[in-house]
Backbone and ligand atoms as CSV (ligand in chain L), in Angstrom:
chain,resi,resn,atom,element,x,y,z
A,1,UNK,N,N,-16.586,2.219,-11.344
A,1,UNK,CA,C,-15.392,3.042,-11.114
A,1,UNK,C,C,-14.200,2.175,-10.686
A,2,UNK,N,N,-14.422,1.310,-9.673
A,2,UNK,CA,C,-13.311,0.528,-9.131
A,2,UNK,C,C,-12.855,-0.503,-10.161
A,3,UNK,N,N,-11.524,-0.629,-10.290
A,3,UNK,CA,C,-10.968,-1.554,-11.271
A,3,UNK,C,C,-10.270,-2.726,-10.609
A,4,UNK,N,N,-9.162,-3.148,-11.199
A,4,UNK,CA,C,-8.443,-4.320,-10.712
A,4,UNK,C,C,-7.862,-4.096,-9.328
A,5,UNK,N,N,-7.666,-5.202,-8.604
A,5,UNK,CA,C,-6.871,-5.167,-7.376
A,5,UNK,C,C,-5.416,-5.031,-7.809
A,6,UNK,N,N,-4.800,-3.898,-7.517
A,6,UNK,CA,C,-3.412,-3.687,-7.930
A,6,UNK,C,C,-2.435,-4.397,-6.990
A,7,UNK,N,N,-2.656,-4.234,-5.677
A,7,UNK,CA,C,-1.813,-4.956,-4.714
A,7,UNK,C,C,-2.462,-5.000,-3.345
A,8,UNK,N,N,-1.964,-5.924,-2.546
A,8,UNK,CA,C,-2.230,-5.977,-1.115
A,8,UNK,C,C,-0.893,-5.682,-0.447
A,9,UNK,N,N,-0.888,-4.767,0.520
A,9,UNK,CA,C,0.356,-4.399,1.189
A,9,UNK,C,C,0.367,-4.979,2.599
A,10,UNK,N,N,1.493,-5.569,2.957
A,10,UNK,CA,C,1.676,-6.189,4.271
A,10,UNK,C,C,2.850,-5.496,4.943
A,11,UNK,N,N,2.586,-4.925,6.116
A,11,UNK,CA,C,3.661,-4.299,6.892
A,11,UNK,C,C,4.421,-5.383,7.640
A,12,UNK,N,N,5.741,-5.293,7.630
A,12,UNK,CA,C,6.567,-6.331,8.260
A,12,UNK,C,C,7.668,-5.678,9.093
A,13,UNK,N,N,8.055,-6.331,10.197
A,13,UNK,CA,C,9.134,-5.770,11.015
A,13,UNK,C,C,10.515,-6.046,10.419
A,14,UNK,N,N,10.635,-7.078,9.578
A,14,UNK,CA,C,11.945,-7.486,9.046
A,14,UNK,C,C,11.742,-7.851,7.576
A,15,UNK,N,N,12.095,-6.908,6.711
A,15,UNK,CA,C,11.812,-7.079,5.286
A,15,UNK,C,C,12.579,-8.262,4.691
A,16,UNK,N,N,13.817,-8.424,5.122
A,16,UNK,CA,C,14.617,-9.511,4.545
A,16,UNK,C,C,14.013,-10.871,4.911
A,17,UNK,N,N,13.628,-11.014,6.186
A,17,UNK,CA,C,13.036,-12.287,6.626
A,17,UNK,C,C,11.738,-12.569,5.873
A,18,UNK,N,N,10.898,-11.529,5.721
A,18,UNK,CA,C,9.617,-11.720,5.033
A,18,UNK,C,C,9.845,-12.053,3.561
A,19,UNK,N,N,10.774,-11.348,2.917
A,19,UNK,CA,C,11.073,-11.613,1.499
A,19,UNK,C,C,11.601,-13.034,1.335
A,20,UNK,N,N,12.438,-13.479,2.281
A,20,UNK,CA,C,12.982,-14.841,2.205
A,20,UNK,C,C,11.868,-15.886,2.311
A,21,UNK,N,N,10.872,-15.612,3.149
A,21,UNK,CA,C,9.748,-16.547,3.288
A,21,UNK,C,C,8.966,-16.653,1.979
A,22,UNK,N,N,8.692,-15.503,1.357
A,22,UNK,CA,C,7.953,-15.524,0.090
A,22,UNK,C,C,8.778,-16.204,-1.008
A,23,UNK,N,N,10.088,-15.905,-1.029
A,23,UNK,CA,C,10.955,-16.466,-2.075
A,23,UNK,C,C,11.160,-17.958,-1.863
A,24,UNK,N,N,11.348,-18.335,-0.594
A,24,UNK,CA,C,11.676,-19.721,-0.281
A,24,UNK,C,C,10.434,-20.591,-0.150
A,25,UNK,N,N,9.742,-20.451,0.985
A,25,UNK,CA,C,8.616,-21.347,1.279
A,25,UNK,C,C,7.515,-21.241,0.230
A,26,UNK,N,N,7.240,-20.018,-0.253
A,26,UNK,CA,C,6.134,-19.833,-1.193
A,26,UNK,C,C,6.588,-19.862,-2.652
A,27,UNK,N,N,7.897,-19.847,-2.879
A,27,UNK,CA,C,8.401,-19.952,-4.252
A,27,UNK,C,C,8.027,-18.768,-5.130
A,28,UNK,N,N,7.926,-17.577,-4.533
A,28,UNK,CA,C,7.489,-16.396,-5.279
A,28,UNK,C,C,8.670,-15.660,-5.894
A,29,UNK,N,N,8.345,-14.878,-6.925
A,29,UNK,CA,C,9.316,-13.978,-7.548
A,29,UNK,C,C,9.292,-12.668,-6.767
A,30,UNK,N,N,10.412,-12.321,-6.130
A,30,UNK,CA,C,10.481,-11.175,-5.223
A,30,UNK,C,C,11.490,-10.177,-5.770
A,31,UNK,N,N,11.120,-8.898,-5.826
A,31,UNK,CA,C,12.024,-7.864,-6.341
A,31,UNK,C,C,13.112,-7.540,-5.324
A,32,UNK,N,N,14.087,-6.758,-5.761
A,32,UNK,CA,C,15.059,-6.188,-4.832
A,32,UNK,C,C,14.358,-5.125,-3.976
A,33,UNK,N,N,14.838,-4.917,-2.724
A,33,UNK,CA,C,14.252,-3.863,-1.890
A,33,UNK,C,C,14.433,-2.490,-2.543
A,34,UNK,N,N,13.410,-1.656,-2.380
A,34,UNK,CA,C,13.400,-0.326,-2.969
A,34,UNK,C,C,13.068,0.665,-1.852
A,35,UNK,N,N,13.992,1.601,-1.576
A,35,UNK,CA,C,13.742,2.607,-0.537
A,35,UNK,C,C,12.844,3.694,-1.093
A,36,UNK,N,N,11.813,4.043,-0.320
A,36,UNK,CA,C,10.871,5.102,-0.723
A,36,UNK,C,C,10.872,6.154,0.385
A,37,UNK,N,N,11.943,6.977,0.456
A,37,UNK,CA,C,12.037,7.921,1.578
A,37,UNK,C,C,10.859,8.883,1.672
A,38,UNK,N,N,10.256,9.243,0.541
A,38,UNK,CA,C,9.101,10.160,0.586
A,38,UNK,C,C,7.903,9.528,1.277
A,39,UNK,N,N,7.856,8.178,1.289
A,39,UNK,CA,C,6.716,7.482,1.894
A,39,UNK,C,C,7.100,6.818,3.221
A,40,UNK,N,N,8.377,6.922,3.632
A,40,UNK,CA,C,8.801,6.376,4.910
A,40,UNK,C,C,8.796,4.862,4.963
A,41,UNK,N,N,9.016,4.218,3.823
A,41,UNK,CA,C,9.021,2.755,3.790
A,41,UNK,C,C,10.096,2.240,2.826
A,42,UNK,N,N,10.541,1.023,3.067
A,42,UNK,CA,C,11.288,0.251,2.077
A,42,UNK,C,C,10.355,-0.867,1.621
A,43,UNK,N,N,10.329,-1.124,0.324
A,43,UNK,CA,C,9.316,-1.989,-0.279
A,43,UNK,C,C,9.990,-3.106,-1.069
A,44,UNK,N,N,9.429,-4.305,-1.034
A,44,UNK,CA,C,9.696,-5.295,-2.085
A,44,UNK,C,C,8.358,-5.651,-2.721
A,45,UNK,N,N,8.410,-5.950,-4.001
A,45,UNK,CA,C,7.220,-6.313,-4.754
A,45,UNK,C,C,7.285,-7.802,-5.044
A,46,UNK,N,N,6.151,-8.453,-4.879
A,46,UNK,CA,C,6.024,-9.872,-5.195
A,46,UNK,C,C,4.994,-9.983,-6.304
A,47,UNK,N,N,5.432,-10.516,-7.421
A,47,UNK,CA,C,4.541,-10.631,-8.587
A,47,UNK,C,C,3.802,-11.955,-8.504
A,48,UNK,N,N,2.481,-11.861,-8.431
A,48,UNK,CA,C,1.648,-13.054,-8.518
A,48,UNK,C,C,0.974,-13.048,-9.889
A,49,UNK,N,N,0.424,-14.178,-10.312
A,49,UNK,CA,C,-0.186,-14.194,-11.642
A,49,UNK,C,C,-1.309,-13.168,-11.810
A,50,UNK,N,N,-2.054,-12.874,-10.731
A,50,UNK,CA,C,-3.210,-11.993,-10.886
A,50,UNK,C,C,-3.104,-10.674,-10.145
A,51,UNK,N,N,-2.077,-10.473,-9.333
A,51,UNK,CA,C,-1.930,-9.209,-8.603
A,51,UNK,C,C,-0.519,-9.146,-8.019
A,52,UNK,N,N,-0.293,-8.202,-7.147
A,52,UNK,CA,C,1.007,-8.072,-6.487
A,52,UNK,C,C,0.802,-8.036,-4.972
A,53,UNK,N,N,1.827,-8.444,-4.273
A,53,UNK,CA,C,1.923,-8.219,-2.831
A,53,UNK,C,C,3.081,-7.254,-2.633
A,54,UNK,N,N,2.891,-6.276,-1.774
A,54,UNK,CA,C,3.983,-5.385,-1.395
A,54,UNK,C,C,4.291,-5.638,0.065
A,55,UNK,N,N,5.546,-5.894,0.363
A,55,UNK,CA,C,5.976,-5.976,1.754
A,55,UNK,C,C,6.593,-4.630,2.103
A,56,UNK,N,N,6.155,-4.044,3.215
A,56,UNK,CA,C,6.590,-2.712,3.636
A,56,UNK,C,C,7.319,-2.806,4.959
A,57,UNK,N,N,8.501,-2.205,5.007
A,57,UNK,CA,C,9.260,-2.099,6.258
A,57,UNK,C,C,9.459,-0.613,6.546
A,58,UNK,N,N,9.390,-0.190,7.822
A,58,UNK,CA,C,9.576,1.236,8.119
A,58,UNK,C,C,10.952,1.734,7.670
A,59,UNK,N,N,10.989,2.990,7.210
A,59,UNK,CA,C,12.235,3.657,6.826
A,59,UNK,C,C,12.213,5.040,7.456
A,60,UNK,N,N,13.236,5.344,8.256
A,60,UNK,CA,C,13.340,6.681,8.850
A,60,UNK,C,C,12.551,6.808,10.141
A,61,UNK,N,N,12.600,8.029,10.686
A,61,UNK,CA,C,12.075,8.306,12.024
A,61,UNK,C,C,10.549,8.316,12.071
A,62,UNK,N,N,9.928,8.898,11.079
A,62,UNK,CA,C,8.482,9.152,11.146
A,62,UNK,C,C,7.731,8.287,10.144
A,63,UNK,N,N,8.077,7.009,10.101
A,63,UNK,CA,C,7.415,6.144,9.129
A,63,UNK,C,C,5.925,6.041,9.416
A,64,UNK,N,N,5.087,6.161,8.391
A,64,UNK,CA,C,3.638,6.035,8.618
A,64,UNK,C,C,3.211,4.624,9.022
A,65,UNK,N,N,4.088,3.635,8.932
A,65,UNK,CA,C,3.696,2.286,9.353
A,65,UNK,C,C,4.261,1.911,10.729
A,66,UNK,N,N,4.992,2.847,11.373
A,66,UNK,CA,C,5.599,2.526,12.677
A,66,UNK,C,C,4.531,2.217,13.728
A,67,UNK,N,N,3.482,3.044,13.793
A,67,UNK,CA,C,2.438,2.826,14.805
A,67,UNK,C,C,1.702,1.510,14.540
A,68,UNK,N,N,1.474,1.209,13.269
A,68,UNK,CA,C,0.812,-0.054,12.905
A,68,UNK,C,C,1.621,-1.240,13.416
A,69,UNK,N,N,2.946,-1.183,13.241
A,69,UNK,CA,C,3.784,-2.311,13.682
A,69,UNK,C,C,3.904,-2.382,15.205
A,70,UNK,N,N,3.728,-1.233,15.882
A,70,UNK,CA,C,3.692,-1.295,17.347
A,70,UNK,C,C,2.476,-2.098,17.808
A,71,UNK,N,N,1.355,-1.913,17.094
A,71,UNK,CA,C,0.129,-2.642,17.453
A,71,UNK,C,C,0.146,-4.073,16.934
A,72,UNK,N,N,0.911,-4.302,15.872
A,72,UNK,CA,C,0.962,-5.621,15.211
A,72,UNK,C,C,2.429,-6.011,15.055
A,73,UNK,N,N,3.072,-6.395,16.155
A,73,UNK,CA,C,4.539,-6.574,16.121
A,73,UNK,C,C,5.022,-7.646,15.146
A,74,UNK,N,N,4.199,-8.639,14.824
A,74,UNK,CA,C,4.682,-9.625,13.852
A,74,UNK,C,C,4.284,-9.262,12.421
A,75,UNK,N,N,3.718,-8.066,12.242
A,75,UNK,CA,C,3.315,-7.620,10.912
A,75,UNK,C,C,1.838,-7.871,10.681
A,76,UNK,N,N,1.347,-7.416,9.536
A,76,UNK,CA,C,-0.067,-7.630,9.232
A,76,UNK,C,C,-0.469,-6.907,7.966
A,77,UNK,N,N,-1.703,-7.229,7.515
A,77,UNK,CA,C,-2.187,-6.588,6.296
A,77,UNK,C,C,-2.398,-5.102,6.549
A,78,UNK,N,N,-1.783,-4.265,5.741
A,78,UNK,CA,C,-1.784,-2.821,5.981
A,78,UNK,C,C,-2.797,-2.099,5.103
A,79,UNK,N,N,-2.831,-2.408,3.818
A,79,UNK,CA,C,-3.836,-1.786,2.943
A,79,UNK,C,C,-4.043,-2.606,1.681
A,80,UNK,N,N,-5.145,-2.285,1.004
A,80,UNK,CA,C,-5.404,-2.835,-0.332
A,80,UNK,C,C,-5.381,-1.670,-1.310
A,81,UNK,N,N,-5.027,-1.955,-2.558
A,81,UNK,CA,C,-4.961,-0.905,-3.579
A,81,UNK,C,C,-5.761,-1.315,-4.808
A,82,UNK,N,N,-6.741,-0.473,-5.144
A,82,UNK,CA,C,-7.570,-0.690,-6.320
A,82,UNK,C,C,-7.180,0.299,-7.419
A,83,UNK,N,N,-7.274,-0.150,-8.639
A,83,UNK,CA,C,-6.993,0.731,-9.771
A,83,UNK,C,C,-8.249,1.520,-10.152
A,84,UNK,N,N,-8.029,2.755,-10.560
A,84,UNK,CA,C,-9.091,3.579,-11.147
A,84,UNK,C,C,-8.533,4.224,-12.415
A,85,UNK,N,N,-9.430,4.568,-13.325
A,85,UNK,CA,C,-8.990,5.191,-14.581
A,85,UNK,C,C,-8.599,6.651,-14.389
A,86,UNK,N,N,-9.352,7.341,-13.525
A,86,UNK,CA,C,-9.160,8.789,-13.356
A,86,UNK,C,C,-9.200,9.081,-11.866
A,87,UNK,N,N,-8.031,9.342,-11.288
A,87,UNK,CA,C,-7.971,9.430,-9.821
A,87,UNK,C,C,-8.668,10.684,-9.300
A,88,UNK,N,N,-8.647,11.767,-10.039
A,88,UNK,CA,C,-9.300,12.991,-9.566
A,88,UNK,C,C,-10.824,12.840,-9.614
A,89,UNK,N,N,-11.315,12.210,-10.669
A,89,UNK,CA,C,-12.757,11.961,-10.755
A,89,UNK,C,C,-13.186,11.005,-9.641
A,90,UNK,N,N,-12.374,9.980,-9.379
A,90,UNK,CA,C,-12.687,9.026,-8.306
A,90,UNK,C,C,-12.699,9.735,-6.959
A,91,UNK,N,N,-11.685,10.577,-6.715
A,91,UNK,CA,C,-11.619,11.319,-5.447
A,91,UNK,C,C,-12.860,12.192,-5.266
A,92,UNK,N,N,-13.224,12.909,-6.309
A,92,UNK,CA,C,-14.348,13.838,-6.176
A,92,UNK,C,C,-15.654,13.092,-5.924
A,93,UNK,N,N,-15.818,11.944,-6.592
A,93,UNK,CA,C,-17.026,11.147,-6.371
A,93,UNK,C,C,-17.063,10.635,-4.928
A,94,UNK,N,N,-15.900,10.117,-4.447
A,94,UNK,CA,C,-15.862,9.568,-3.092
A,94,UNK,C,C,-16.113,10.647,-2.051
A,95,UNK,N,N,-15.539,11.835,-2.272
A,95,UNK,CA,C,-15.772,12.930,-1.325
A,95,UNK,C,C,-17.255,13.304,-1.307
A,96,UNK,N,N,-17.860,13.323,-2.484
A,96,UNK,CA,C,-19.297,13.640,-2.562
A,96,UNK,C,C,-20.124,12.581,-1.830
A,97,UNK,N,N,-19.606,11.336,-1.781
A,97,UNK,CA,C,-20.299,10.243,-1.078
A,97,UNK,C,C,-20.000,10.259,0.421
A,98,UNK,N,N,-19.126,11.173,0.861
A,98,UNK,CA,C,-18.835,11.304,2.284
A,98,UNK,C,C,-17.577,10.596,2.746
A,99,UNK,N,N,-16.813,10.002,1.831
A,99,UNK,CA,C,-15.572,9.316,2.223
A,99,UNK,C,C,-14.484,10.357,2.501
A,100,UNK,N,N,-13.612,10.021,3.437
A,100,UNK,CA,C,-12.512,10.922,3.792
A,100,UNK,C,C,-11.231,10.505,3.071
A,101,UNK,N,N,-10.619,11.488,2.403
A,101,UNK,CA,C,-9.340,11.272,1.721
A,101,UNK,C,C,-8.246,11.711,2.697
A,102,UNK,N,N,-7.221,10.888,2.881
A,102,UNK,CA,C,-6.163,11.215,3.841
A,102,UNK,C,C,-5.219,12.274,3.267
A,103,UNK,N,N,-4.463,12.907,4.177
A,103,UNK,CA,C,-3.481,13.921,3.786
A,103,UNK,C,C,-4.169,15.164,3.269
A,104,UNK,N,N,-3.529,15.828,2.305
A,104,UNK,CA,C,-4.094,17.084,1.797
A,104,UNK,C,C,-5.107,16.840,0.673
A,105,UNK,N,N,-5.378,15.572,0.396
A,105,UNK,CA,C,-6.391,15.254,-0.607
A,105,UNK,C,C,-5.889,15.284,-2.036
A,106,UNK,N,N,-4.617,15.628,-2.207
A,106,UNK,CA,C,-4.052,15.648,-3.557
A,106,UNK,C,C,-3.292,14.344,-3.792
A,107,UNK,N,N,-3.392,13.767,-4.996
A,107,UNK,CA,C,-2.650,12.535,-5.283
A,107,UNK,C,C,-1.139,12.746,-5.157
A,108,UNK,N,N,-0.475,11.713,-4.663
A,108,UNK,CA,C,0.993,11.691,-4.625
A,108,UNK,C,C,1.471,10.602,-5.571
A,109,UNK,N,N,2.739,10.684,-5.961
A,109,UNK,CA,C,3.284,9.643,-6.828
A,109,UNK,C,C,3.680,8.457,-5.953
A,110,UNK,N,N,3.096,7.288,-6.229
A,110,UNK,CA,C,3.325,6.100,-5.415
A,110,UNK,C,C,4.519,5.286,-5.874
A,111,UNK,N,N,4.646,4.102,-5.307
A,111,UNK,CA,C,5.810,3.249,-5.536
A,111,UNK,C,C,5.924,2.777,-6.986
A,112,UNK,N,N,4.842,2.840,-7.750
A,112,UNK,CA,C,4.909,2.407,-9.150
A,112,UNK,C,C,5.008,3.587,-10.104
A,113,UNK,N,N,5.274,4.800,-9.552
A,113,UNK,CA,C,5.406,5.973,-10.410
A,113,UNK,C,C,4.078,6.510,-10.916
A,114,UNK,N,N,2.982,6.117,-10.269
A,114,UNK,CA,C,1.659,6.561,-10.698
A,114,UNK,C,C,0.966,7.281,-9.546
A,115,UNK,N,N,-0.011,8.171,-9.846
A,115,UNK,CA,C,-0.668,8.918,-8.770
A,115,UNK,C,C,-1.521,8.014,-7.878
A,116,UNK,N,N,-1.396,8.240,-6.566
A,116,UNK,CA,C,-2.152,7.445,-5.587
A,116,UNK,C,C,-2.787,8.362,-4.550
A,117,UNK,N,N,-3.836,7.851,-3.937
A,117,UNK,CA,C,-4.524,8.494,-2.808
A,117,UNK,C,C,-4.856,7.415,-1.795
A,118,UNK,N,N,-4.980,7.812,-0.528
A,118,UNK,CA,C,-5.422,6.869,0.506
A,118,UNK,C,C,-6.744,7.353,1.098
A,119,UNK,N,N,-7.607,6.394,1.385
A,119,UNK,CA,C,-8.939,6.668,1.935
A,119,UNK,C,C,-9.009,6.159,3.370
A,120,UNK,N,N,-9.763,6.879,4.202
A,120,UNK,CA,C,-9.804,6.581,5.634
A,120,UNK,C,C,-10.352,5.175,5.884
A,121,UNK,N,N,-9.634,4.374,6.701
A,121,UNK,CA,C,-10.101,2.999,6.940
A,121,UNK,C,C,-11.508,2.937,7.537
A,122,UNK,N,N,-11.887,3.935,8.341
A,122,UNK,CA,C,-13.216,3.864,8.984
A,122,UNK,C,C,-14.348,3.962,7.973
A,123,UNK,N,N,-14.047,4.499,6.785
A,123,UNK,CA,C,-15.080,4.605,5.743
A,123,UNK,C,C,-15.125,3.360,4.852
A,124,UNK,N,N,-14.153,2.423,5.046
A,124,UNK,CA,C,-14.065,1.246,4.167
A,124,UNK,C,C,-13.860,-0.026,4.992
A,125,UNK,N,N,-14.807,-0.263,5.897
A,125,UNK,CA,C,-14.837,-1.523,6.646
A,125,UNK,C,C,-13.546,-1.798,7.412
A,126,UNK,N,N,-12.937,-0.715,7.932
A,126,UNK,CA,C,-11.740,-0.902,8.743
A,126,UNK,C,C,-10.493,-1.220,7.948
A,127,UNK,N,N,-10.508,-0.937,6.650
A,127,UNK,CA,C,-9.358,-1.267,5.792
A,127,UNK,C,C,-8.836,-0.012,5.119
A,128,UNK,N,N,-7.583,0.308,5.397
A,128,UNK,CA,C,-6.942,1.414,4.677
A,128,UNK,C,C,-6.947,1.070,3.191
A,129,UNK,N,N,-7.459,1.997,2.385
A,129,UNK,CA,C,-7.696,1.709,0.969
A,129,UNK,C,C,-6.967,2.736,0.120
A,130,UNK,N,N,-6.139,2.228,-0.791
A,130,UNK,CA,C,-5.367,3.072,-1.709
A,130,UNK,C,C,-6.022,2.995,-3.085
A,131,UNK,N,N,-6.046,4.117,-3.759
A,131,UNK,CA,C,-6.463,4.141,-5.162
A,131,UNK,C,C,-5.250,4.515,-5.999
A,132,UNK,N,N,-5.070,3.816,-7.101
A,132,UNK,CA,C,-3.954,4.129,-8.002
A,132,UNK,C,C,-4.518,4.331,-9.407
A,133,UNK,N,N,-4.100,5.422,-10.037
A,133,UNK,CA,C,-4.533,5.645,-11.416
A,133,UNK,C,C,-3.756,4.669,-12.302
A,134,UNK,N,N,-4.491,3.805,-12.990
A,134,UNK,CA,C,-3.834,2.723,-13.755
A,134,UNK,C,C,-3.253,3.269,-15.065
L,1,CO,CO,CO,0.209,0.485,-1.703
């Protein structure tokens, strides 16, 4: 069921500083910042040869990454995202296996314009796990 690693997301307190580090010290190709008000984050995408890195900065009052950054003030790995062919079939299988789907359990449109779901970190070795329909 599980497919490619689509991205690793890193929450950061200062998106410009983090993007500059990737662009400068690491020589990466970094996108322009993209505001995602529905998800409470501003994002930049870093294209690597085999996957992507997303840098996430809080946007707005109730950002879902605000509490994470309070615990990890210099930033940190926030989630991994795996591709699946059929997100509803994947969700139903995972629920049958006892995994908890966050929110109302219905896919939302993610930063790449594709349906995504998040799975409870306690069910996946302490790692918030996103599924994206490829
Ligand atoms: Co993501």
